[in-house]
C-alpha positions in Angstrom: -39.5 -46.5 0.9 -41.5 -43.6 2.4 -40.4 -41.6 5.4 -42.2 -43.9 7.9 -40.5 -47.0 6.7 -37.0 -45.4 6.7 -35.8 -41.9 7.9 -35.8 -39.1 5.4 -32.9 -38.1 3.4 -31.2 -35.2 5.2 -28.6 -32.9 3.7 -26.1 -30.6 5.4 -26.5 -27.0 3.9 -24.5 -23.9 4.3 -26.4 -20.7 4.6 -25.0 -17.2 3.7 -27.1 -14.7 5.4 -26.7 -11.0 4.8 -26.0 -9.2 8.0 -28.9 -6.8 7.6 -31.4 -9.6 7.0 -29.8 -12.3 9.2 -32.3 -11.7 12.1 -35.4 -11.8 9.7 -34.1 -15.0 7.9 -33.4 -17.0 11.2 -36.8 -15.7 12.5 -38.6 -17.0 9.4 -36.7 -20.4 9.7 -38.0 -20.6 13.4 -41.6 -20.2 12.2 -41.1 -23.0 9.6 -39.0 -25.3 11.7 -37.1 -26.8 8.8 -33.4 -26.8 9.9 -31.3 -27.8 12.8 -28.3 -25.4 13.1 -24.7 -26.7 13.9 -22.6 -24.7 16.2 -19.7 -23.2 14.3 -18.4 -21.4 17.4 -18.0 -24.4 19.8 -14.6 -23.3 20.8 -15.9 -19.8 21.7 -17.4 -19.3 25.3 -20.9 -18.1 25.6 -19.8 -14.7 26.9 -17.6 -13.9 23.9 -20.1 -14.4 21.1 -21.5 -11.7 18.8 -25.0 -11.4 20.1 -24.3 -12.0 23.8 -25.5 -8.4 24.7 -28.9 -9.0 23.0 -29.3 -12.4 24.7 -28.7 -10.8 28.1 -31.2 -8.1 27.5 -33.8 -10.8 26.7 -32.9 -12.6 29.8 -33.3 -9.5 31.8 -36.7 -8.9 30.3 -37.7 -12.5 31.2 -36.8 -11.8 34.8 -39.1 -8.8 34.7 -41.7 -10.8 33.0 -41.4 -13.4 35.9 -42.0 -10.7 38.4 -45.1 -9.3 36.6 -46.4 -12.8 36.2 -46.0 -13.5 39.9 -47.8 -10.1 40.7 -50.7 -11.2 38.5 -51.0 -14.6 40.2 -50.5 -12.9 43.6 -53.8 -11.0 42.9 -55.6 -14.1 42.1 -55.8 -13.5 38.4 -54.7 -15.6 35.5 -52.9 -14.7 32.2 -54.9 -15.2 29.0 -53.4 -17.4 26.3 -51.4 -15.4 23.8 -52.5 -14.8 20.2 -51.6 -17.5 17.7 -48.9 -16.8 15.2 -47.1 -14.0 16.9 -43.9 -13.3 14.9 -40.6 -12.5 16.6 -40.4 -8.7 16.9 -37.9 -6.8 14.9 -34.8 -5.7 17.0 -35.8 -2.0 17.2 -39.0 -3.1 19.1 -36.8 -4.5 22.0 -36.1 -1.1 23.4 -39.8 -0.2 23.3 -40.9 -3.4 25.0 -38.1 -3.0 27.6 -39.2 0.6 28.4 -42.9 -0.3 28.7 -42.0 -3.4 30.9 -39.8 -1.4 33.1 -42.5 1.2 33.5 -45.2 -1.4 34.3 -42.8 -3.1 36.8 -41.9 0.2 38.6 -45.6 1.2 38.7 -46.5 -2.2 40.2 -43.6 -1.9 42.7 -44.6 1.6 43.8 -48.4 0.7 44.1 -47.6 -2.6 46.0 -45.2 -0.7 48.2 -48.0 1.9 49.0 -50.6 -0.8 49.4 -48.3 -2.6 51.9 -47.6 0.7 53.7 -51.3 1.6 53.8 -52.3 -1.9 55.0 -49.7 -1.9 57.6 -50.8 1.5 58.9 -54.5 0.5 58.7 -53.5 -2.7 60.8 -51.8 -0.5 63.4 -54.9 1.7 63.6 -57.1 -1.4 64.1 -54.8 -2.7 66.8 -54.8 0.6 68.5 -58.5 0.8 68.4 -58.7 -2.7 69.7 -56.5 -1.8 72.6 -58.5 1.2 73.5 -61.9 -0.4 73.1 -61.1 -3.6 74.7 -62.4 -2.5 78.2 -59.0 -2.2 80.0 -59.5 0.1 83.0 -56.6 1.1 85.2 -55.9 -0.5 87.5 -57.5 -3.8 86.6 -55.9 -6.5 89.0 -52.7 -7.7 90.4 -50.8 -10.2 88.7 -50.5 -12.4 91.8 -53.0 -13.6 94.3 -51.0 -12.8 97.5 -51.3 -9.0 96.9 -54.1 -6.6 97.5 -57.6 -7.2 96.4 -59.0 -6.0 93.0 -60.7 -3.0 94.6 -57.5 -1.8 96.4 -56.5 1.5 94.7 -53.1 1.6 93.0 -52.5 5.2 94.3 -52.2 5.1 98.0 -53.5 7.9 100.2 -51.5 11.0 101.2 -48.9 10.3 103.9 -48.6 6.7 103.0 -45.4 5.0 101.5 -44.5 5.7 97.8 -47.0 8.6 97.6 -44.5 10.5 95.5 -44.4 7.8 92.8 -46.6 8.2 89.7 -48.4 5.2 88.0 -47.5 4.7 84.3 -49.2 2.6 81.7 -47.9 0.5 78.8 -50.6 -0.8 76.4 -50.3 -2.8 73.1 -51.0 -6.0 71.3 -49.0 -9.3 70.9 -49.5 -12.5 69.0 -51.6 -15.0 71.0 -48.8 -17.7 71.1 -46.4 -15.2 72.7 -48.8 -13.9 75.3 -48.2 -16.5 78.0 -44.5 -16.3 77.8 -44.6 -12.4 77.8 -46.7 -12.4 81.0 -44.5 -14.9 82.7 -41.2 -12.9 81.8 -42.8 -9.6 82.9 -43.6 -11.0 86.3 -40.3 -12.6 86.9 -38.3 -9.6 85.5 -40.2 -6.9 87.4 -40.6 -8.9 90.7 -44.4 -8.2 90.7 -44.2 -4.4 90.7 -46.8 -4.3 87.9 -50.4 -5.1 87.2 -50.9 -6.6 83.7 -54.1 -7.5 81.9 -54.3 -9.7 78.7 -57.4 -10.0 76.6 -58.1 -11.6 73.2 -59.5 -9.3 70.5 -63.3 -9.8 69.9 -62.8 -9.8 66.0 -60.0 -11.1 63.8 -57.8 -8.7 62.0 -56.4 -9.1 58.5 -52.7 -9.6 58.4 -51.1 -6.9 56.2 -48.5 -9.3 54.7 -50.4 -12.6 54.2 -53.9 -11.2 54.1 -55.2 -14.0 56.3 -57.4 -13.3 59.4 -55.7 -13.5 62.8 -56.4 -13.1 66.4 -54.4 -10.8 68.6 -54.0 -10.4 72.4 -54.2 -6.8 73.9 -52.5 -6.1 77.1 -52.4 -3.2 79.5 -49.6 -2.9 82.0 -49.7 -0.6 85.1 -46.3 0.1 86.9 -44.4 2.6 89.0 -40.8 3.4 88.7 -38.6 4.4 85.9 -36.4 1.3 85.9 -39.5 -0.9 85.8 -40.8 0.9 82.8 -37.4 0.6 80.9 -37.5 -3.2 81.6 -41.1 -3.6 80.3 -40.4 -1.7 77.1 -37.3 -3.8 76.5 -39.3 -7.0 77.0 -42.1 -5.9 74.7 -39.6 -4.9 72.1 -38.0 -8.4 72.3 -41.5 -10.0 71.8 -42.1 -7.6 68.8 -45.1 -6.1 70.5 -47.1 -3.3 69.1 -47.1 -0.6 71.8 -49.6 2.3 71.7 -50.1 5.4 73.8 -52.7 5.0 76.6 -54.4 7.9 78.4 -55.4 7.7 82.0 -58.7 9.5 81.6 -61.5 7.6 80.0 -62.8 10.7 78.1 -59.3 11.1 76.5 -59.3 7.4 75.5 -62.8 7.8 74.1 -61.7 10.8 72.1 -58.7 9.0 70.7 -60.8 6.0 69.8 -63.0 8.2 67.8 -60.1 9.9 66.1 -58.7 6.5 65.2 -62.0 5.3 63.7 -62.0 8.5 61.6 -58.5 7.9 60.4 -59.4 4.3 59.7 -62.2 5.3 57.4 -60.1 7.8 55.6 -57.3 5.2 55.2 -59.7 2.6 53.7 -60.8 5.1 51.1 -57.3 5.7 50.1 -56.5 2.0 50.3 -59.6 1.4 47.9 -58.3 3.9 45.5 -54.8 2.3 45.6 -56.3 -1.2 45.0 -58.4 0.2 42.1 -55.2 1.8 40.5 -53.5 -1.4 41.1 -56.2 -3.4 39.3 -55.8 -1.2 36.4 -52.2 -1.7 36.3 -52.6 -5.5 36.5 -55.2 -5.3 33.7 -52.6 -3.7 31.5 -50.1 -6.5 32.4 -52.7 -9.1 31.7 -53.3 -7.6 28.2 -49.6 -7.1 27.2 -47.6 -9.7 29.1 -48.6 -12.9 27.2 -47.7 -11.6 23.8 -44.5 -10.0 25.1 -43.4 -13.3 26.7 -43.9 -15.2 23.4 -42.1 -12.5 21.4 -39.1 -12.2 23.7 -38.7 -15.9 23.9 -38.6 -16.0 20.1 -36.2 -13.1 19.9 -34.0 -14.8 22.4 -34.1 -18.0 20.4 -33.2 -16.2 17.3 -30.1 -14.6 18.9 -29.1 -17.9 20.4 -29.3 -19.3 16.8 -27.3 -16.5 15.4 -24.6 -17.0 18.0 -24.0 -20.4 16.4 -23.2 -18.7 13.1 -19.7 -17.5 12.1 -18.9 -14.1 10.6 -17.5 -13.9 7.0 -14.1 -12.4 6.4 -15.7 -9.3 4.9 -18.1 -8.9 7.8 -20.9 -8.5 5.3 -22.7 -11.8 6.0 -23.2 -14.6 8.5 -22.4 -18.2 7.6 -24.5 -20.9 9.1 -24.5 -24.7 8.7 -27.6 -26.6 9.3 -29.2 -30.1 8.7 -32.3 -29.9 6.5 -34.5 -32.6 4.9 -34.0 -32.8 1.1 -37.6 -32.5 0.4 -37.6 -29.2 2.4 -34.8 -27.5 0.5 -37.0 -25.7 -2.0 -39.1 -24.3 0.9 -36.0 -23.3 2.7 -34.7 -21.5 -0.3 -38.0 -19.8 -0.9 -38.2 -18.7 2.8 -34.7 -17.1 2.7 -35.4 -15.3 -0.5 -38.5 -13.8 1.0 -36.9 -12.8 4.2 -33.8 -11.2 2.7 -35.6 -9.3 -0.3 -35.8 -6.1 1.8 -32.0 -6.2 2.3 -31.3 -6.0 -1.4 -29.0 -9.2 -1.2 -30.6 -12.6 -1.3 -29.5 -15.3 1.1 -27.6 -18.2 -0.5 -28.2 -22.0 0.3 -26.1 -24.8 -1.0 -25.4 -28.4 0.0 -22.0 -29.4 1.3 -20.5 -32.8 1.7 -20.1 -34.2 5.2 -18.8 -37.4 6.8 -20.6 -37.0 10.0 -23.7 -39.3 10.3 -26.8 -37.1 9.6 -29.6 -37.0 12.2 -32.6 -39.1 11.9 -35.9 -37.5 10.7 -39.1 -39.4 10.8 -42.3 -37.5 10.5 -45.2 -38.7 12.5 -48.9 -37.9 13.0 -51.4 -38.5 15.8 -51.8 -42.1 15.0 -48.1 -43.1 14.5 -46.7 -40.8 17.2 -47.2 -43.4 20.1 -45.8 -46.3 18.1 -42.8 -44.4 17.1 -42.2 -43.3 20.7 -42.1 -47.1 21.7 -39.3 -47.5 19.2 -37.5 -44.2 20.1 -37.6 -45.3 23.8 -35.3 -48.2 22.9 -33.0 -45.9 20.8 -33.3 -43.5 17.9 -32.4 -45.3 14.7 -29.3 -44.6 12.7 -29.6 -42.5 9.5 -31.6 -44.3 6.9 -32.0 -47.4 9.0 -35.1 -49.5 8.7 -37.7 -48.1 11.1 -39.5 -50.8 13.1 -42.5 -48.5 13.9 -44.7 -49.4 10.9 -44.4 -53.1 11.8 -44.9 -52.3 15.5 -48.4 -50.9 14.6 -49.4 -54.5 14.0 -47.2 -56.7 16.0 -47.2 -54.8 19.4 -51.1 -54.8 19.8 -51.3 -58.3 18.5 -48.7 -59.7 21.0 -50.3 -57.7 23.8 -53.7 -59.2 22.8 -52.2 -62.8 22.8 -51.6 -62.2 26.5 -54.7 -60.3 27.2 -57.3 -62.2 25.1 -60.8 -61.5 26.4 -63.7 -60.1 24.5 -65.1 -58.3 27.6 -61.8 -56.7 28.7 -60.8 -55.8 25.3 -64.1 -54.1 24.7 -63.7 -52.0 27.8 -60.2 -50.9 26.8 -61.4 -50.2 23.2 -64.3 -48.0 24.4 -62.1 -46.1 26.8 -59.6 -45.4 24.1 -62.4 -44.6 21.6 -63.8 -42.0 24.0 -60.4 -40.2 24.1 -60.0 -40.4 20.4 -63.4 -38.8 19.9 -62.7 -36.0 22.4 -59.1 -35.4 21.3 -59.9 -31.9 19.9 -61.7 -30.6 22.9 -59.7 -27.8 24.7 -60.4 -29.3 28.2 -59.1 -32.7 27.3 -56.0 -31.3 25.7 -55.1 -28.9 28.3 -55.4 -31.4 31.3 -52.3 -31.4 33.5 -52.8 -34.7 35.2 -49.6 -36.8 34.4 -51.4 -40.2 34.3 -54.1 -38.8 32.1 -51.7 -37.3 29.7 -49.9 -40.7 29.5 -53.1 -42.4 28.5 -54.2 -39.6 26.2 -50.8 -39.7 24.3 -51.2 -43.5 23.8 -55.0 -43.4 22.9 -54.5 -44.9 19.4 -52.3 -47.6 20.8 -54.8 -48.5 23.4 -57.5 -48.4 20.7 -55.6 -51.1 18.7 -54.6 -53.1 21.8 -58.3 -53.3 22.8 -59.4 -54.1 19.3 -56.9 -57.0 18.9 -57.8 -58.2 22.4 -61.4 -58.5 21.2 -60.1 -60.6 18.3 -58.0 -63.0 20.3 -60.8 -63.1 22.9 -63.1 -64.5 20.2 -60.2 -67.0 19.3 -60.0 -68.1 23.0 -63.8 -67.9 23.3 -63.6 -65.9 26.6 -65.8 -63.0 27.5 -65.1 -62.2 31.2 -63.9 -65.7 31.4 -67.2 -67.2 30.2 -67.5 -69.1 26.9 -70.1 -68.1 24.3 -71.7 -70.4 21.9 -71.9 -68.3 18.7 -71.9 -71.3 16.5 -73.1 -74.9 17.2 -70.6 -77.0 19.0 -68.6 -79.5 17.0 -69.2 -82.2 19.7 -72.4 -84.3 20.1 -73.1 -85.7 23.6 -76.3 -87.4 22.3 -74.3 -89.5 19.8 -71.9 -90.5 22.5 -74.9 -91.4 24.8 -76.6 -93.4 22.1 -73.7 -95.5 20.9 -72.0 -95.9 24.4 -75.1 -97.3 26.0 -75.0 -95.1 29.1 -77.5 -96.2 31.6 -78.8 -94.6 34.7 -76.7 -96.7 36.9 -73.6 -95.9 34.8 -74.4 -92.2 35.0 -74.9 -92.5 38.7 -71.5 -94.1 39.3 -69.5 -91.8 36.9 -69.6 -88.1 37.5 -67.2 -87.4 34.6 -68.1 -88.5 31.1 -65.6 -88.8 28.3 -66.4 -87.9 24.6 -64.5 -90.1 22.4 -63.9 -88.5 18.9 -63.3 -91.9 17.3 -67.0 -92.7 17.9 -69.1 -91.9 14.8 -71.1 -88.8 15.1 -69.5 -87.5 18.4 -67.0 -85.2 16.7 -68.8 -83.3 13.9 -65.9 -81.1 12.8 -63.8 -78.2 14.0 -65.5 -75.1 15.5 -65.9 -72.3 12.7 -64.0 -69.7 14.6 -61.9 -70.1 17.8 -62.1 -72.7 20.5 -65.3 -74.9 20.9 -67.3 -73.7 23.9 -67.7 -77.3 25.0 -64.2 -77.1 26.2 -65.2 -74.6 29.0 -67.2 -77.6 30.5 -64.4 -80.2 30.3 -62.1 -80.9 33.3 -59.2 -81.1 31.1 -59.8 -77.5 29.7 -56.7 -76.1 31.2 -54.5 -79.0 29.9 -55.8 -78.4 26.4 -55.3 -74.7 26.5 -51.9 -75.2 28.0 -50.7 -77.3 25.0 -52.4 -75.0 22.5 -51.1 -71.7 23.8 -47.5 -73.1 24.4 -47.2 -74.2 20.7 -48.9 -71.0 19.6 -46.3 -69.0 21.4 -43.4 -70.8 19.8 -44.8 -70.4 16.3 -45.4 -66.7 16.9 -42.0 -66.2 18.4 -40.0 -67.9 15.7 -42.0 -66.1 13.0 -41.4 -62.7 14.7 -37.6 -63.2 15.1 -37.4 -64.5 11.4 -39.2 -61.4 10.3 -36.6 -59.3 12.2 -33.7 -61.1 10.5 -35.3 -60.5 7.1 -35.7 -56.8 7.7 -31.9 -56.6 8.3 -31.7 -57.5 4.5 -33.1 -54.1 3.6 -30.4 -52.4 5.7 -27.6 -54.3 4.1 -28.9 -53.6 0.5 -29.6 -49.8 1.3 -26.1 -49.3 2.9 -24.4 -51.3 0.1 -23.1 -54.1 2.5 -23.7 -56.9 0.0 -21.2 -59.1 1.8 -23.4 -59.2 5.0 -26.1 -60.9 3.0 -24.0 -63.9 2.4 -21.8 -63.9 5.5 -24.4 -62.9 8.1 -28.0 -62.9 7.0 -27.9 -66.2 5.2 -26.1 -68.1 8.1 -28.4 -66.5 10.6 -31.5 -67.7 8.7 -30.1 -71.2 8.3 -29.3 -71.4 12.1 -32.7 -70.0 13.1 -34.9 -71.9 10.6 -32.8 -75.0 10.7 -33.3 -75.5 14.5 -36.4 -73.6 15.6 -38.0 -73.3 12.2 -37.9 -77.1 12.1 -39.6 -77.2 15.5 -42.4 -75.1 14.1 -42.6 -77.4 11.2 -42.9 -80.5 13.6 -45.8 -78.8 15.4 -47.7 -77.9 12.3 -47.1 -81.2 10.5 -48.2 -83.2 13.7 -51.5 -81.0 13.7 -52.1 -81.7 10.0 -50.9 -85.3 9.8 -52.2 -87.1 12.8 -55.9 -87.7 13.4 -57.9 -88.6 16.5 -57.6 -92.3 15.8 -53.9 -92.2 16.1 -53.7 -89.8 19.0 -53.0 -92.4 21.5 -49.8 -93.5 19.7 -48.8 -89.9 18.6 -45.0 -89.3 19.0 -43.7 -86.6 21.3 -42.2 -83.5 19.6 -40.1 -82.6 22.5 -38.4 -86.0 22.6 -37.7 -85.7 18.8 -36.2 -82.2 19.3 -34.0 -83.4 22.2 -32.8 -86.5 20.1 -32.1 -84.0 17.3 -29.2 -82.4 19.2 -28.0 -85.8 20.7 -27.9 -87.4 17.2 -29.9 -90.4 18.7 -33.3 -92.0 18.5 -35.9 -93.3 21.0 -37.3 -96.7 20.3 -40.6 -95.9 22.0 -41.0 -92.6 20.1 -41.8 -93.4 16.4 -40.8 -90.9 13.8 -43.3 -88.5 12.2 -42.2 -89.0 8.7 -39.9 -91.1 6.7 -36.1 -90.0 6.9 -36.7 -87.8 9.9 -33.4 -88.8 11.5 -31.5 -87.8 8.4 -33.2 -84.5 8.1 -32.6 -83.7 11.8 -29.0 -84.5 11.6 -28.5 -82.6 8.4 -30.1 -79.5 10.0 -27.9 -79.6 13.1 -24.8 -80.0 11.0 -25.8 -77.0 8.9 -26.7 -74.9 11.9 -23.3 -75.7 13.6 -21.5 -74.9 10.2 -22.9 -71.4 10.1 -21.3 -70.5 13.4 -17.7 -70.2 12.0 -19.1 -68.4 9.0 -20.7 -65.9 11.2 -17.7 -65.6 13.4 -14.9 -65.3 10.8 -16.7 -64.4 7.5 -17.0 -60.6 7.9 -13.7 -59.9 9.6 -11.8 -61.8 7.0 -13.6 -60.2 4.1 -13.1 -56.7 5.5 -9.5 -57.5 6.1 -9.0 -58.6 2.5 -10.9 -55.6 1.3 -8.6 -53.3 3.3 -5.5 -54.9 2.0 -6.7 -54.5 -1.6 -7.4 -50.8 -0.9 -4.0 -50.3 0.6 -2.2 -52.0 -2.3 -4.1 -49.9 -4.7 -3.3 -46.7 -3.0 0.5 -47.7 -2.9 0.4 -48.3 -6.6 -1.2 -44.9 -7.2 1.4 -43.2 -5.0 4.3 -44.9 -6.9 2.8 -43.9 -10.2 2.4 -40.2 -9.1 6.0 -40.1 -7.8 7.3 -41.4 -11.1 5.3 -38.8 -13.0 6.5 -36.0 -10.8 10.2 -36.9 -11.5 9.7 -36.0 -15.1 8.1 -32.6 -14.5 9.9 -29.3 -14.2 11.0 -28.1 -10.9 8.9 -25.0 -11.1 5.7 -27.0 -10.7 6.9 -29.5 -8.1 6.1 -27.4 -5.2 2.6 -26.6 -6.2 1.8 -30.2 -7.0 3.3 -31.4 -3.8 1.0 -29.1 -2.0 -2.0 -30.3 -3.9 -0.9 -33.9 -3.2 -0.6 -33.2 0.5 -4.1 -31.8 0.6 -5.3 -34.8 -1.5 -3.5 -37.1 0.8 -5.0 -35.4 3.9 -8.4 -35.7 2.4 -7.8 -39.4 1.6 -6.6 -39.9 5.1 -9.8 -38.4 6.4 -11.9 -40.4 4.1 -10.1 -43.8 4.9 -11.7 -45.3 7.8 -9.2 -46.9 10.3 -9.3 -50.6 10.1 -8.3 -52.6 13.2 -8.8 -56.4 12.8 -8.9 -57.0 16.5 -11.8 -54.7 17.0 -13.8 -56.0 14.1 -13.1 -59.5 15.2 -14.2 -58.8 18.7 -17.3 -57.0 17.6 -18.3 -59.9 15.3 -17.6 -62.5 18.1 -19.9 -60.7 20.4 -22.6 -60.5 17.6 -22.2 -64.2 16.9 -22.4 -65.3 20.4 -25.4 -62.9 21.1 -27.3 -64.3 18.0 -26.6 -68.0 18.6 -27.4 -68.0 22.3 -30.3 -65.4 21.7 -32.1 -67.7 19.4 -32.5 -70.2 22.2 -33.2 -67.7 24.9 -35.5 -65.6 22.8 -37.6 -68.5 21.7 -37.9 -69.4 25.3 -38.7 -65.7 26.0 -41.8 -66.0 23.8 -43.2 -68.6 26.1 -44.3 -65.5 28.2 -47.2 -65.2 25.7 -48.4 -68.6 26.9 -47.7 -67.9 30.6 -49.4 -64.6 30.8 -52.3 -65.6 28.6 -53.0 -68.6 31.0 -52.6 -66.3 34.1 -55.0 -63.7 32.7 -57.6 -66.4 32.0 -57.2 -67.9 35.4 -57.4 -64.6 37.2 -60.6 -63.8 35.3 -62.0 -67.2 36.3 -61.1 -66.8 39.9 -62.6 -63.3 40.0 -65.9 -64.6 38.5 -66.1 -67.6 40.7 -65.4 -65.8 44.0 -67.6 -62.7 43.3 -70.3 -63.1 40.5 -70.9 -66.8 41.0 -71.5 -66.3 44.7 -73.9 -63.4 44.0 -75.8 -65.3 41.4 -76.1 -68.3 43.6 -77.7 -66.5 46.5 -81.1 -67.9 47.4 -84.1 -65.9 48.6 -86.8 -63.8 47.1 -86.2 -62.1 43.8 -86.3 -58.6 45.0 -83.8 -59.3 47.9 -81.5 -61.1 45.6 -81.6 -58.3 43.1 -80.9 -55.6 45.6 -77.9 -57.7 46.9 -76.5 -58.0 43.3 -76.0 -54.3 42.9 -73.0 -54.0 45.4 -71.8 -57.5 44.3 -71.7 -56.4 40.7 -70.1 -53.1 41.7 -67.3 -54.9 43.5 -66.8 -57.2 40.5 -66.6 -54.2 38.1 -64.1 -52.3 40.4 -61.9 -55.4 40.7 -62.2 -56.2 37.0 -60.9 -52.7 36.1 -58.3 -52.4 38.9 -56.8 -55.9 38.7 -57.6 -57.3 35.2 -57.5 -54.1 33.1 -55.0 -51.9 34.9 -52.5 -54.4 36.5 -52.8 -57.2 34.1 -52.9 -54.7 31.2 -49.7 -53.0 32.5 -48.0 -56.4 32.9 -48.9 -57.5 29.3 -47.9 -54.1 28.0 -44.4 -54.4 29.6 -43.8 -58.0 28.4 -44.9 -56.9 24.8 -42.5 -54.1 25.0 -39.7 -56.4 26.0 -40.4 -58.8 23.2 -40.1 -55.9 20.7 -37.0 -54.4 22.2 -35.0 -57.5 22.9 -36.2 -60.3 20.9 -37.3 -58.5 17.6 -35.5 -55.2 17.2 -32.0 -56.5 18.1 -32.1 -58.6 14.9 -31.7 -55.6 12.6 -32.1 -52.3 14.6 -29.1 -50.7 16.2 -30.7 -47.6 17.6 -27.5 -45.5 17.8 -28.6 -42.4 16.0 -30.0 -39.1 17.1 -33.1 -37.1 16.2 -33.2 -34.1 14.0 -34.1 -31.3 16.4 -35.2 -28.4 14.1 -35.0 -24.9 15.2 -38.6 -23.9 15.8 -40.8 -21.7 17.6 -43.6 -24.3 18.3 -42.5 -24.6 21.9 -42.7 -20.8 22.3 -46.1 -20.7 20.9 -47.3 -23.1 23.4 
């Protein structure tokens, strides 16, 4: 089988890499993504490995790159995408990249520091100018209403009290939210021996740290007394106020304001030159950083891979072990030869035996990736196990469509998926970061098939937005029934419901060409008819799906050479499943084909027959479907019950017998070897004993430990799970019937409560047309939100459960692990 139906063959290879070319070889393997390295130094800590110094240097560079990237983002710039196909740099380039990176980082730190200092200085000048130009004139006013008036001079006339005290001033700026608390504290601390004036700046000033505009409060405090001044300065320091010198004469303040404006202009010029130089440095960072980031990540990945290798005893080569697909071995050999040609010694690759289970490798493409993801979400398959993904491509959309069957809803889903498929190569679509969109985009081909299959089942159900379509002529004739039944006007007036009898000649002309006849949408027993049809259809699909899963297990047993499981497990499972539930499907199909409309009134009940089958009884009122039905039913039940002990005891007893034969054969070989050794000279006894010990150790390793109790317990769990699961899983497939009816009824309710009300509105044509616009918009929104999204998600989850629990557990263990090749694909992204 191909790699899609079964995982590829994977071999464990040993690589001998020359020390001089080891870095180049591993770098080339990272570009190709062919192998998954095994850690040969698992017992060695990460700090004691050979290339730990190089890894640390790469990590230090990554920290510097993070600083440079944050500086670029801080400036409102973006980093361009790196060039495609950048190789890992040679080790000698690491020092050059480190020196250039450190130089750029130091330049950025210096320029940023200078810019911050200049901005802080410019901000101080702006605040000082705002304080001087705010219009404060000493003295302004008392801070309390009980004191002197505003025109009372602060300095008293000669001869008056305190004439020897000098008035001092404290001017500055404070944040607006602190101004009220500052004023309150000043008044309480200084007991009113001051005059304070607070005013808001007319223009907003740019914050030197955040760069956002902010409003400040300027203040001017007049006081006398040295102790009061000390208190005021301490309080302003506690509130982190900006305090500036304030001259008493207005001319001096005007001259200081002009000087501040001149300094501010000069500082703006210097700040502009600094920002221009900063933009030049950031431009160099934008040009160099993306490629450096990719190269250093690749270099770090190479050194981490080399840390997993072991050094040879001669210290001339590195020894590595890796998993590689068998089909990629020639490409691996060629890549290593090309990479090590410059060193003068070619790298060597050879396969080695291994008892560990190899990883699973299944190659996918755009179409199969989403279906393989559904399977891997349950569990990665064991090595060389049958892969359910190829069959899931058909069965998953079909089971979803059985629950979601509607032509209109399926067409909307199909068009949405088709739009994503057609636009999948557009960069804007691929680079979208919305998580919900990426989920839909990743499963676009799955949605495409789900919509397509829903259209198909919608035609079978004959439903398009819950409305039936008459594509072909109906197979029922009302005219023939009216002509032969003699329906009069009085009869029609008394009977609102009329029955069509298929036994009347000409009433039933034949089955509808495809799907359900549209006349059923007019019948009052429409739901009862669909209820019976979809329930039986669900049972048929479920038994077929489970049987197919059991049959797929045959390929696993044949591939792994477990021939005894074909007779002791697969055959009893098929007999149990088909003998009970396969027979139920046979009864349904036989009744459909055997009975006609004339005998429908006396048709036997399949459910009663199935119950009597397990009770080994018969019902007098329920006639058999065919001759000898009771004998057949009793035989099938006995066969099904007889398979249970075979399932339970067959495999453990066979494995126990096989183990005993192997042990007896080994004992016989050991006795023969001992007898042969007694006849050999004493000189060779020691060497042969040593070889025997090695062979014995190897045989012990190859011999799997056999514990009968564990095998029996495992087989008992499998038997109970299968036998009970056949019953519960068959009932679980009835969710197909339930969700299909629920979807149809929700669609019918939505049509009846929205569109039918809108179409039934009376009035003029223009008014009704205008009213239909919002009504149709509401119908469309609810259709997408309820029926497409909510019902679609519900049907998706139920189809997922049917595949994981009812289908895959018949043959798929999912206990493996993926092959994770060493590749630079992530670094390139």
